[in-house]
Steps between C-alpha positions, in 0.01 A plus 500: 500500500201303632423491876545175689181322621533604867567864416218758510661816357194722540479425872872555555496832315200615704671399823819692415301812418315483832798412719766730357582814697803614296596473136743622235326763286636560149416825322626683191723803554325817393665638187739217421276195548783317677391232749490600867432266792419581862379325815146589609252402768161382382160374603217343302168626367199273567550359149866425576660774290793677672462830685796738532546811715777700338640853511522735204855574617600142411648421159259210445199727554628758253554218254144372548352846449685519166429140389293279728614167357659298783597152606512364854705205620365312803652190661425281798840551664572130533788396725812364333536565129257786421469376143327187630210704633198613300491849350290700260577786267180699466468750216244777467435870549520693827197724534435762763159408639349803672148354475609205718730691735317403821502131407864502393608692810315266735642185347851643470508617863368161615807346334743779594384674820822704522399684179246691713786739580527629143184393315360855522812667355406696187768341283378144569228339288342158464546313174347170395669277245245382243654174373523399136651161584751318716789256449517238776814298573474231767775254411583258218194431287307767687522808282170647387366822350164603644233746392345741755174304520703196612661663804273789601189452714168565329313757711177488298200454727706552817410865560336418836812321618728786398275746683520282813874432481626788716259414781577129472876559527453727801270246667737209444792692646304634797307187600639192327878502530487145636329386181761684293772312686324170440462568128873571480630213710247221446381561143813654346776343709655830608673571830315666786504877484300818521290422195253763383269537203605742227226442242244266350348440158275242335775239487675530834634680805838674534682502833830628624745484791757776463609480136411130465177465302278196449207426272205291620309383193128438536368162377213688334452854374324746734329819383347671804552554871268219608679245282835628628398457864375145436823413319720636780299314765528181293877537462542580868313178577731303272803657667372429851423142402870455431576573865199315640307815590130549441403766247275785618 
């Protein structure tokens, strides 16, 4: 089915990946291959792929260790009829990523601070779902299959930004909470709250208040810390202009 003219499926899929904090994870039962589905918490890698923190005591983890093919259902939890809201079914393989453990742990704990209580338990490990594709459903005439390059963020050339991300997130949360609130309320139309930064990447900034997550897309791609700072100052100026305040 072809998308309607005002529908940008790539952008919607990216937004759902960044904003989702829970999802339904489908795995294959070890031995029988029967389908098994469970509810999991998740965060996002800088490229947008899902990060899981799961225990080897869980059935879904044992299934993944036997056959790492998975699918993950994410939806925007729309009020009213849930079938009227957008959702994606992402397929791929869940891979334990020891070489990125520090990155995955930092981003996961930014999204789920309460996981600090058990993140060091020996039976828990971080997995990253490497997507092979996704099926997006966003209403009548809005059903699209997407390839990974259409919904993941290209990180090529952004090594400096990724190296600066942890410091940038800490700085925003320590010194610029007012700006975070302005991004949320004036640029994204959200309610006032205790908004904090949970991550950034070449295409945007992720922020969260409790378990409510927002995505602030950048008008242009940024690839290093200097470009990121300039972009955030620019967006803060645009947000302040909406309330008649002068930008710094």
